[in-house]
C-alpha positions in Angstrom: 0.0 0.0 0.0 1.4 3.4 -0.9 2.5 5.9 1.7 0.9 9.3 2.1 3.4 12.2 2.3 1.7 15.3 3.7 3.5 18.6 3.0 2.6 21.8 4.8 4.4 24.9 6.0 4.5 23.7 9.6 5.0 20.2 10.9 2.2 18.9 13.2 4.5 19.4 16.2 5.8 22.3 18.4 9.6 22.4 18.9 10.9 24.1 22.0 14.3 24.4 23.7 14.3 23.1 27.3 17.5 22.9 29.4 19.6 23.4 26.2 17.9 20.5 24.4 15.3 20.4 21.6 12.0 18.9 22.5 8.8 18.6 20.6 5.2 17.7 21.3 2.3 16.8 19.0 0.0 19.5 17.8 -3.8 19.0 17.9 -4.9 20.9 14.8 -7.7 19.9 12.5 -5.4 19.0 9.6 -3.3 16.6 11.7 -6.5 15.0 13.1 -8.0 14.6 9.7 -5.0 13.1 8.0 -4.6 10.6 10.8 -7.5 8.7 9.4 -6.3 8.3 5.8 -6.1 4.7 4.7 -2.4 4.4 3.8 0.2 2.0 5.3 2.1 4.9 6.9 2.0 8.6 6.8 5.0 11.0 6.5 4.9 14.7 7.2 7.2 17.3 5.7 7.4 20.8 7.0 9.2 23.5 8.9 9.8 22.6 12.6 8.6 26.0 13.8 11.9 27.6 14.8 15.5 28.0 13.5 17.7 25.1 14.4 21.4 25.5 14.9 23.3 24.0 11.9 25.3 21.6 14.1 22.0 20.3 15.7 20.1 19.7 12.4 21.2 16.1 11.7 20.5 14.9 15.2 17.1 16.5 15.4 16.2 15.2 11.9 17.2 11.6 12.9 14.9 11.9 16.0 12.0 13.2 13.9 12.5 10.6 11.1 11.6 7.9 13.7 8.2 9.6 14.0 7.9 9.8 10.2 8.6 13.6 10.3 10.9 15.2 7.7 11.9 18.7 8.8 12.8 21.4 6.4 15.4 23.6 8.0 15.5 27.3 6.9 17.6 30.3 7.8 15.9 33.2 9.6 16.4 35.4 6.5 14.8 32.9 4.1 11.9 32.2 6.4 11.2 35.8 7.0 11.1 36.7 3.3 9.2 33.5 2.4 6.7 33.5 5.2 6.4 37.0 6.7 7.2 38.4 3.2 5.6 36.7 0.2 3.2 34.4 2.0 1.7 37.0 4.3 2.4 40.3 2.7 1.7 39.3 -0.9 -0.5 36.2 -1.1 -2.6 36.5 2.1 -3.9 40.1 1.5 -4.3 39.5 -2.2 -6.3 36.3 -1.8 -8.4 37.9 1.0 -9.3 40.9 -1.2 -7.1 43.4 0.7 -5.2 44.7 -2.3 -4.2 47.9 -0.5 -2.1 45.8 1.8 -0.5 43.7 -0.9 3.3 44.1 -1.4 5.0 42.9 -4.6 8.7 42.6 -3.8 11.1 40.6 -5.9 13.2 39.5 -2.9 10.0 38.0 -1.4 9.3 36.2 -4.6 12.8 34.8 -4.9 12.7 33.6 -1.3 9.3 32.0 -2.0 10.7 30.0 -4.9 13.8 29.1 -3.0 11.9 27.7 0.0 9.5 25.7 -2.2 12.6 24.2 -3.8 14.0 23.4 -0.3 10.8 21.5 0.4 11.1 19.7 -2.9 14.7 18.7 -2.1 13.7 17.2 1.3 10.9 15.3 -0.2 13.1 13.7 -2.8 15.3 12.3 0.0 12.4 10.2 1.5 10.0 9.7 -1.5 9.3 6.3 -3.1 7.9 5.8 -6.6 4.3 4.9 -5.5 4.0 7.6 -2.7 1.0 9.9 -2.6 1.8 13.6 -2.1 -0.6 15.9 -0.5 0.5 19.6 -0.5 -1.3 22.1 1.6 -1.9 25.8 1.4 -0.7 29.1 0.0 2.8 28.9 1.3 3.6 26.0 -1.1 1.8 26.8 -4.3 4.9 26.2 -6.5 5.6 22.8 -5.0 3.2 20.6 -7.0 4.8 21.5 -10.3 8.3 20.9 -8.7 7.2 17.5 -7.5 5.7 16.7 -10.9 9.1 17.4 -12.5 10.8 15.2 -10.1 8.2 12.4 -10.1 6.3 12.6 -13.5 4.0 9.6 -12.6 3.4 10.5 -9.0 -0.1 11.0 -7.5 -0.1 14.6 -6.2 -2.9 16.5 -4.5 -3.0 20.2 -3.5 -5.5 21.9 -1.1 -5.8 25.6 -0.6 -7.1 26.5 2.8 -7.8 30.2 2.1 -10.0 31.8 -0.6 -8.9 32.0 -4.2 -9.7 35.5 -5.5 -11.5 36.5 -8.6 -9.7 36.7 -11.8 -9.8 40.5 -11.9 -7.9 40.6 -8.6 -5.6 37.7 -9.1 -4.4 39.0 -12.5 -2.7 41.9 -10.8 -0.1 39.5 -9.3 3.2 39.8 -11.3 3.8 36.0 -10.8 0.3 34.9 -11.6 1.4 32.4 -14.4 4.0 30.8 -12.2 1.5 30.3 -9.3 -1.1 28.8 -11.5 1.4 26.5 -13.2 2.7 25.5 -9.8 -0.7 24.5 -8.5 -1.6 22.7 -11.7 1.3 20.3 -11.1 -1.2 18.4 -9.0 -3.7 15.8 -10.2 -6.4 17.2 -7.9 -6.7 20.8 -6.8 -9.1 21.3 -3.8 -10.8 24.3 -2.4 -13.3 24.8 0.4 -16.1 26.2 -1.8 -17.3 26.2 -5.4 -16.8 29.9 -5.6 -13.1 29.4 -5.2 -13.1 26.6 -7.8 -14.9 28.9 -10.2 -12.3 31.7 -9.7 -9.4 29.3 -10.1 -10.8 27.8 -13.3 -11.5 31.3 -14.7 -7.9 32.4 -13.9 -6.5 29.2 -15.5 -8.5 29.8 -18.6 -7.8 33.5 -19.0 -4.2 33.6 -17.9 -2.9 30.2 -19.1 -5.4 29.4 -21.8 -6.5 26.1 -20.1 -10.1 25.3 -20.8 -12.0 22.9 -18.6 -14.9 20.6 -18.8 -16.8 20.1 -15.6 -13.7 21.1 -13.6 -11.3 18.9 -15.5 -8.3 20.7 -17.1 -6.6 18.8 -19.9 -2.8 19.2 -19.8 0.0 17.6 -21.9 -0.2 13.9 -21.1 -2.5 14.2 -18.1 -5.5 15.9 -16.5 -5.9 18.0 -13.4 -9.2 17.9 -11.6 -10.4 21.0 -9.7 -13.2 20.5 -7.0 -14.5 21.7 -3.7 -14.1 19.9 -0.4 -15.4 21.9 2.6 -13.2 20.9 5.5 -14.9 19.5 8.6 -13.9 19.3 12.2 -13.4 16.5 14.7 -17.0 16.8 15.7 -16.9 14.2 18.6 -14.0 15.9 20.2 -15.9 19.1 20.8 -19.3 17.4 21.5 -17.8 15.2 24.2 -15.5 17.9 25.7 -18.5 19.5 27.3 -19.0 16.5 29.6 -15.3 16.3 30.6 -14.4 17.3 34.2 -11.9 20.0 33.1 -14.5 21.7 30.9 -17.2 21.5 33.6 -14.9 23.2 36.1 -14.1 26.0 33.6 -17.9 26.5 32.9 -18.6 26.9 36.6 -15.7 29.4 37.2 -16.6 31.5 34.1 -20.3 31.6 35.0 -19.4 32.9 38.5 -17.3 35.7 36.9 -19.8 36.7 34.2 -23.0 36.3 36.3 -26.3 35.9 34.5 -25.4 38.1 31.5 -26.1 36.9 28.0 -22.8 36.1 26.4 -21.9 37.0 22.8 -18.7 35.3 21.9 -16.1 36.7 19.4 -13.1 34.5 19.0 -10.5 34.8 16.2 -6.9 35.0 15.4 -5.7 38.6 15.0 -6.1 39.4 11.4 -7.6 42.2 9.3 -9.6 39.7 7.2 -11.6 38.6 10.3 -13.6 41.8 10.9 -12.8 41.8 14.6 -12.8 45.6 15.0 -16.0 46.0 12.9 -17.9 43.5 15.1 -16.8 45.3 18.2 -18.1 48.5 16.7 -21.3 46.7 15.7 -21.7 45.7 19.4 -21.3 49.3 20.4 -24.0 50.3 17.8 -26.3 47.6 19.2 -26.0 49.0 22.7 -26.9 52.5 21.4 -29.9 51.2 19.4 -31.2 48.8 22.1 -30.3 50.5 25.4 -32.6 48.0 27.2 -29.8 45.4 26.8 -27.2 47.5 28.6 -26.3 45.6 31.7 -27.7 42.3 30.4 -25.4 41.4 27.5 -21.6 40.9 27.5 -19.3 40.6 24.5 -16.5 38.1 25.3 -13.8 39.1 22.8 -10.9 36.6 22.5 -8.2 37.6 20.1 -5.4 35.1 19.5 -2.0 36.8 18.8 -0.7 36.5 15.3 2.1 37.9 13.0 3.3 40.5 15.4 6.0 41.6 13.0 3.5 42.8 10.3 2.6 46.5 10.5 -1.0 46.0 9.7 -1.5 43.6 12.5 0.1 45.9 15.1 -2.1 48.7 13.9 -5.2 46.5 14.1 -4.3 45.5 17.6 -4.0 49.1 18.6 -7.4 50.0 17.1 -9.0 47.0 18.9 -7.5 48.1 22.2 -8.7 51.6 21.8 -12.2 50.5 20.8 -12.6 48.2 23.7 -11.3 50.9 26.1 -13.7 53.5 24.6 -16.8 51.3 24.8 -16.1 50.0 28.3 -15.3 53.5 29.5 -18.6 54.7 28.0 -20.9 51.9 29.3 -19.1 50.3 32.2 -20.9 50.1 35.6 -19.9 48.7 39.0 -21.8 45.6 38.2 -21.4 45.2 34.4 -18.5 45.4 31.9 -19.7 45.5 28.3 -16.7 43.8 26.8 -14.4 41.2 28.4 -11.3 41.3 26.2 -8.5 38.7 26.2 -5.5 38.9 23.9 -4.3 35.3 24.2 -4.9 31.8 23.1 -7.1 29.7 25.3 -6.5 26.1 26.4 -8.8 23.6 24.8 -11.1 22.9 27.8 -11.4 26.7 28.5 -12.4 27.2 24.8 -14.8 24.3 25.0 -16.4 25.9 28.1 -16.7 29.3 26.4 -18.3 27.7 23.3 -20.9 25.9 25.5 -21.9 28.8 27.7 -22.1 31.5 25.0 -25.6 32.4 23.9 -24.4 33.8 20.6 -21.3 33.3 18.5 -20.5 36.4 16.4 -18.3 35.3 13.5 -18.1 38.0 10.9 -14.9 37.7 8.7 -14.7 39.9 5.6 -13.2 36.8 3.8 -12.4 33.4 5.2 -11.5 30.2 3.4 -13.7 28.1 5.8 -13.7 29.2 9.5 -13.7 26.2 11.7 -14.6 28.2 14.8 -18.2 28.4 13.6 -18.3 24.7 13.3 -16.7 24.1 16.6 -19.2 26.3 18.3 -22.2 24.4 16.8 -20.6 21.1 17.8 -20.3 22.2 21.4 -23.9 23.2 21.8 -25.0 19.8 23.3 -28.1 21.4 24.8 -28.8 22.7 21.3 -29.6 26.3 22.4 -27.4 29.1 21.1 -27.3 31.2 17.9 -24.5 31.3 15.3 -24.2 34.7 13.6 -22.0 34.0 10.6 -20.6 36.1 7.8 -21.9 35.1 4.4 -18.3 35.6 3.2 -17.0 32.7 5.2 -16.7 29.4 3.4 -18.6 27.7 6.3 -21.7 29.7 5.3 -22.1 27.4 2.3 -22.8 24.5 4.7 -24.2 26.2 7.8 -27.2 27.7 6.1 -29.3 27.6 9.2 -27.0 30.2 10.9 -28.1 33.8 10.9 -26.1 35.0 7.9 -24.9 38.6 7.7 -23.0 41.0 5.4 -19.8 41.7 7.4 -19.6 45.2 5.8 -23.0 46.2 6.9 -22.9 47.2 10.6 -26.7 47.7 10.7 -27.1 44.1 9.4 -25.0 42.8 12.2 -26.9 44.9 14.8 -30.2 43.4 13.5 -28.7 39.9 13.6 -27.7 40.3 17.3 -31.2 41.5 18.2 -32.7 38.6 16.3 -30.4 36.1 18.0 -31.3 37.5 21.5 -35.0 37.3 20.9 -35.0 34.0 19.0 -37.2 31.3 20.7 -35.4 28.4 22.2 -37.3 25.9 19.9 -36.1 27.7 16.8 -32.5 27.7 18.1 -32.7 24.0 18.8 -34.2 23.3 15.3 -31.5 25.3 13.5 -28.6 23.8 15.5 -29.9 20.3 15.1 -29.8 20.6 11.3 -26.3 22.1 11.4 -25.0 19.4 13.8 -26.3 16.7 11.5 -24.3 18.2 8.7 -21.1 18.5 10.8 -21.4 15.0 12.2 -21.8 13.4 8.7 -19.1 15.4 7.0 -16.4 15.7 9.7 -12.7 16.1 9.2 -12.1 12.4 8.7 -14.7 12.2 6.0 -13.2 15.3 4.4 -9.8 13.6 4.0 -11.3 10.4 2.8 -13.3 12.1 0.1 -10.3 14.1 -1.0 -8.2 11.0 -1.2 -10.9 9.1 -3.1 -11.2 11.9 -5.7 -7.4 12.1 -5.9 -7.2 8.5 -6.9 -9.9 8.9 -9.5 -8.1 11.9 -10.9 -4.9 9.9 -11.2 -6.8 7.0 -12.9 -8.1 9.5 -15.5 -4.5 10.4 -16.3 -3.5 6.7 -16.4 -6.3 6.1 -18.9 -5.0 8.9 -21.1 -1.5 7.4 -20.8 -2.7 4.0 -21.9 -4.1 5.6 -25.0 -1.0 7.7 -25.6 0.5 7.3 -29.0 3.9 5.6 -29.0 6.5 4.1 -31.3 5.1 0.6 -30.7 1.7 1.8 -31.9 3.2 3.4 -34.9 5.0 0.2 -35.7 1.6 -1.7 -35.4 0.0 0.8 -37.8 2.8 0.5 -40.3 2.5 -3.3 -40.2 -1.2 -3.2 -40.7 -0.8 -0.7 -43.5 1.7 -2.8 -45.3 -0.4 -6.0 -45.0 -3.6 -4.3 -46.3 -4.9 -4.7 -49.9 -7.0 -1.5 -49.6 -6.3 1.5 -47.4 -8.5 4.4 -46.3 -7.1 7.6 -44.7 -9.7 10.0 -43.3 -8.0 13.2 -42.2 -9.5 16.3 -40.5 -7.8 19.5 -41.6 -7.7 22.3 -39.0 -5.7 21.2 -36.0 -4.9 17.9 -37.5 -3.0 18.5 -40.8 -2.2 22.1 -39.9 -1.9 24.0 -36.6 -5.0 25.7 -35.6 -4.3 29.5 -35.6 -6.2 32.4 -34.0 -7.1 33.4 -37.6 -8.6 30.4 -39.3 -7.9 32.0 -42.7 -4.1 31.7 -42.1 -3.9 27.9 -42.4 -3.5 27.2 -46.1 -1.5 24.0 -46.7 2.2 24.5 -47.2 4.4 22.7 -49.8 5.3 19.9 -47.4 1.7 19.0 -46.6 0.7 19.1 -50.3 3.6 16.8 -51.3 2.8 14.5 -48.4 -0.9 14.1 -49.4 0.3 13.8 -53.0 2.6 10.9 -52.3 0.0 9.0 -50.2 -2.8 9.4 -52.8 -0.5 8.3 -55.6 -0.5 4.7 -54.4 -3.3 2.7 -56.3 -4.3 0.9 -53.1 -4.8 4.1 -51.1 -7.9 6.4 -50.8 -7.1 9.6 -49.1 -10.0 11.8 -47.9 -9.8 15.2 -46.2 -12.9 15.5 -44.1 -13.4 19.0 -42.7 -15.9 21.5 -41.4 -14.6 24.1 -43.9 -16.6 25.3 -46.8 -16.1 23.5 -50.2 -14.8 26.5 -52.0 -11.9 27.0 -49.7 -11.0 23.3 -49.7 -11.3 23.2 -53.5 -9.0 26.1 -53.8 -6.4 24.6 -51.5 -6.6 20.8 -52.3 -8.7 20.5 -55.4 -5.7 19.7 -57.7 -4.7 16.6 -55.6 -5.9 13.1 -56.3 -7.9 12.9 -53.0 -11.5 12.8 -51.9 -12.8 15.9 -50.0 -15.7 16.2 -47.6 -16.7 19.7 -46.7 -19.0 21.3 -44.1 -19.0 18.1 -41.9 -20.5 16.0 -44.7 -22.8 18.4 -46.5 -20.6 18.3 -49.6 -18.3 15.6 -50.9 -16.2 15.1 -53.9 -14.4 12.1 -55.4 -10.9 12.6 -56.9 -11.3 14.6 -60.1 -15.1 14.7 -60.0 -17.7 17.3 -59.3 -19.0 18.2 -55.9 -22.2 16.4 -54.8 -24.6 17.3 -52.0 -25.4 14.6 -49.4 -29.2 15.1 -49.5 -31.6 18.0 -50.2 -30.8 20.4 -47.4 -32.9 23.4 -46.5 -31.0 26.6 -45.9 -33.9 29.1 -45.6 -33.4 29.1 -41.9 -30.1 30.9 -42.3 -31.7 34.2 -43.1 -34.1 33.9 -40.1 -31.4 33.0 -37.6 -28.6 35.2 -38.9 -29.7 38.2 -36.7 -29.1 36.0 -33.6 -25.5 35.4 -34.6 -25.0 39.1 -35.4 -26.4 40.0 -32.0 -23.8 37.8 -30.3 -21.0 39.2 -32.4 -22.0 42.7 -31.3 -22.0 41.7 -27.7 -18.7 39.7 -27.8 -15.8 41.8 -29.1 -13.3 39.6 -31.0 -15.9 37.1 -32.3 -17.1 36.8 -35.9 -19.4 34.9 -38.1 -18.4 32.4 -40.9 -21.2 31.8 -43.4 -21.1 28.4 -45.1 -23.4 27.0 -47.7 -25.5 25.1 -45.2 -24.4 26.3 -41.8 -23.6 29.4 -39.7 -20.4 29.4 -37.5 -19.7 31.7 -34.6 -15.9 31.9 -33.9 -14.8 33.2 -30.5 -11.2 32.3 -30.3 -10.0 35.9 -30.2 -12.7 37.0 -27.7 -12.1 37.5 -23.9 -12.4 33.9 -22.6 -14.4 34.7 -19.6 -17.0 36.6 -21.6 -16.9 34.0 -24.4 -17.7 31.2 -21.9 -20.8 33.1 -20.8 -21.9 33.9 -24.3 -21.4 30.3 -25.5 -24.1 29.1 -23.0 -26.3 32.0 -23.9 -26.0 31.3 -27.6 -26.6 27.6 -27.3 -29.7 28.2 -25.1 -31.0 30.7 -27.6 -30.4 28.4 -30.6 -31.9 25.4 -28.8 -35.3 27.0 -29.2 -35.1 26.4 -33.0 -33.3 23.1 -33.3 -36.3 20.8 -33.1 -38.8 22.7 -35.2 -36.3 23.5 -38.0 -34.4 20.2 -37.8 -31.1 21.8 -36.9 -28.1 20.7 -34.9 -25.8 22.7 -32.7 -22.1 21.6 -32.9 -19.4 22.8 -30.4 -16.0 22.8 -31.9 -12.6 24.3 -31.1 -13.7 27.8 -30.0 -16.6 27.7 -32.4 -20.3 27.1 -32.3 -21.8 25.9 -35.6 -25.5 25.6 -36.5 -26.3 23.2 -39.3 -28.9 20.8 -40.6 -29.5 17.8 -38.3 -28.5 14.4 -39.6 -25.3 15.6 -41.3 -22.0 15.0 -39.7 -18.6 13.6 -40.3 -19.6 10.2 -38.9 -22.3 9.7 -41.5 -19.9 10.7 -44.3 -17.2 8.4 -42.9 -19.6 5.5 -42.8 -20.6 6.0 -46.4 -17.0 5.9 -47.5 -15.8 3.0 -45.5 -18.8 0.8 -46.4 -17.5 0.9 -50.0 -14.2 -0.6 -48.9 -15.0 -3.7 -46.8 -12.2 -5.1 -44.8 -9.8 -2.2 -45.6 -7.2 -0.7 -43.4 -8.5 2.6 -42.1 -6.7 5.5 -40.4 -8.7 8.4 -39.1 -7.2 11.5 -37.4 -8.9 14.5 -35.9 -8.6 17.0 -33.1 -12.1 18.4 -32.5 -15.3 17.4 -30.8 -16.8 17.2 -34.3 -14.3 14.5 -35.2 -15.7 12.2 -32.5 -18.4 11.2 -34.9 -15.7 9.8 -37.2 -14.1 7.8 -34.3 -17.4 6.4 -33.3 -18.4 5.4 -36.8 -15.1 3.5 -37.3 -15.1 1.8 -33.9 -16.8 -1.4 -35.2 -14.1 -2.0 -37.8 -11.2 -4.1 -36.5 -8.7 -2.7 -38.9 -9.5 0.9 -38.1 -7.0 3.1 -36.2 -8.4 6.4 -34.8 -6.1 9.1 -33.6 -7.1 12.2 -31.5 -4.8 15.2 -31.4 -4.9 16.4 -27.8 -5.4 14.6 -24.5 -9.1 15.1 -24.1 -11.4 12.2 -23.3 -12.2 10.7 -26.7 -13.7 7.8 -28.6 -10.5 7.5 -30.5 -8.2 4.6 -29.8 -5.1 6.8 -29.2 -4.2 10.3 -28.2 -1.5 12.4 -29.8 0.2 15.4 -28.3 0.1 17.6 -31.4 -0.6 17.6 -35.2 3.1 17.1 -35.8 2.7 13.5 -34.7 -0.1 13.1 -37.3 2.2 14.4 -40.0 5.1 12.2 -38.8 2.8 9.2 -39.0 1.7 10.0 -42.5 5.3 10.6 -43.5 6.3 7.2 -42.2 3.5 5.6 -44.2 4.4 7.5 -47.3 8.0 6.3 -46.9 6.7 2.7 -46.8 5.3 3.2 -50.3 8.6 4.6 -51.5 10.6 1.7 -50.1 8.1 -0.8 -51.5 8.2 0.8 -54.9 12.0 0.8 -55.0 12.0 -2.9 -54.0 9.6 -3.8 -56.8 11.7 -1.8 -59.3 14.8 -3.6 -58.3 
């Protein structure tokens, strides 16, 4: 059974120095808990140990850690500062959380980020085995998947981003956007907490790197990368059971004695400008102003966990929070009542569990948050099922905890209304809401999260392996050559754009060159060969380019056909009156989509959008298809999606029908068909029943063809090899 190698910025341990010696103890984070349940033989963890280790002590500490399946990555203070405090938290963190005003683009930070990702890669190489599974975590290591792919081309690699992925318009401002996207796409499976982040990532991959996707699958050279959402869960039972433990009960009693009978509104978060801590404190002040009857009855318990003390924005935020708490307490404080109990520290687990249990309201209002597990922990701790969760709709958890009172974190009045609603909510409604959320959290806990991700990772890898099994190779070429030589009759069915020539942005710039014309001429000169170019192009263009050759030509996906040296014939009587009626629809979409244009064929209309903005084009494609679908049945029309084109044509005419008519005239022949587009799938399906048919698809998309080729150059090389077989055979016969 393969091993799982988990890679994150920090190891799941805390290293300390005690009496001059390094000691470490296990951390209890959600990630470590979740991955402990993965079904692998043994798990390894690679990460930074949490502090700078003296050079002379590194080997000894590494040896100790290796016994616990830990592989430390030792970094200098300078490298870690530029990598972590610099690029990770002054560039990526603010940008991905929509705080562009705090984002710093500094080349030294970027260089350190690349260097540290490479250091992680180097340490992994030391322990990795060929069948290991790699799971890379979070924004500090976005370049690592690609680095691992280069080191282990056939490895199974997953990547999970625990923070939001921003919209394309924001992400595009990053100078190293291409490198980051390419780094992440080294993985077989890319995971996010919500579909919104998936959508943003796919949009960026399409617009910046030109990678289209189908249902979240991005096709890359020789493999695929799946992109999907996996909302991370918590260790539900840990928090649900903690309420009944002696340490927690003791804490509950002590806290209740200190706070009296006041209603408690809990605010707990790590110090960060993305969490909206200051704004929720200000909202509480506004609540006391608007509803003075609650003064002396409601207390805000504000717990702020220290974080990133060296970053200026965090220091300033801490100062503003201190000032706000002081002002509000000074304004409303009485001998009996303190409006805000403020703690700037991390709480021990049982104290936190007690606070969760006894709080009447949890006020969780981040401006942006990848998930926010605190909201889930609060709900899991409400064993009596009373209590109200007020949750920002910008938190990833809001997609699951829909029974919470959702608020806009930028709207103070919305938060004030939510607090009042929570305080006046009947107990039965609280119980009903919490029961529904608890059911969700029980079922999809952190263990289930990791299991689902690993299952999808294996499926993604299997998709790549399937592509590899269909990958064109020298052995397959030899098989084709042998079958070609042994055949009495041979049929070559060849698509044009993207197959015989590279598909260009301008489809008018792909006339055949001298090499291609000579190649087709040599193949068609053999008396046992029938060469047919079968294309979606109009017959006039194909006649102009290829009409002088001794080949068959099929135009407009089968509407027109022509035997060598003969006149063009139409497949059947085809109505084209619909073109005039539907032309305004195409013109309307051209007007609304800059860069797109219309191609008018004899019996079809084609909307090209290769030059258009990809994000806009993706939207327009769906609009156009939905609009045209209203006419397809009544007018007997067919919508065909091609390579950056939408074509509307008469139903019942396609390349498959044309191919069937041709091959039926040559029973038992050797057949070779090559294409690159969705429209060519009809050819591949039509030839599937014939045992001597070899079908080739340019590109690594899922296909009905027997084999995938990386580019049209492999098609030309195959045809060249076959033409050389003719020359050798001809010379042999002459001799």
